[in-house]
C-alpha positions, 0 to 999 in steps of 0.5 A, a space after each residue: 526526481 524530475 519536474 516539468 515547468 512550462 513544458 521543460 523537464 529539469 531535476 528537482 533541487 534538494 530543497 524542492 524534494 524536501 518541501 514536497 516530502 514535508 507537504 505529503 499527507 501522512 497516511 496512518 498505518 491501518 489505512 496503508 494496510 487496507 489500501 495495499 490489501 485492496 490492490 489485490 482483494 476487493 471487500 467482497 473477495 476478502 469477506 468470501 475468503 474469511 467466510 470460507 476459511 474452513 472449506 478453502 484452507 489453502 486460499 485462506 492461507 495464501 490470503 493470510 500470508 499476503 496480509 501478514 507480509 504487508 503488515 511486516 513491510 509496513 512496520 519496517 521489518 
């Protein structure tokens, strides 16, 4: 990783990287899922897909596969 100090770029030390990681907020699993869903679907889009799952099964299947894939990735599997 690189950092800029006074307009000069340099590589971060292992200690700096460890400190940065230690100070990063921990985002709960559920919020990580929602954040990733929102990258592709708005709340309105998601509600429409859920409401129309019987009349548009292919669209619902694509949405559901997307969400289940995210959940697998976030669980580490």
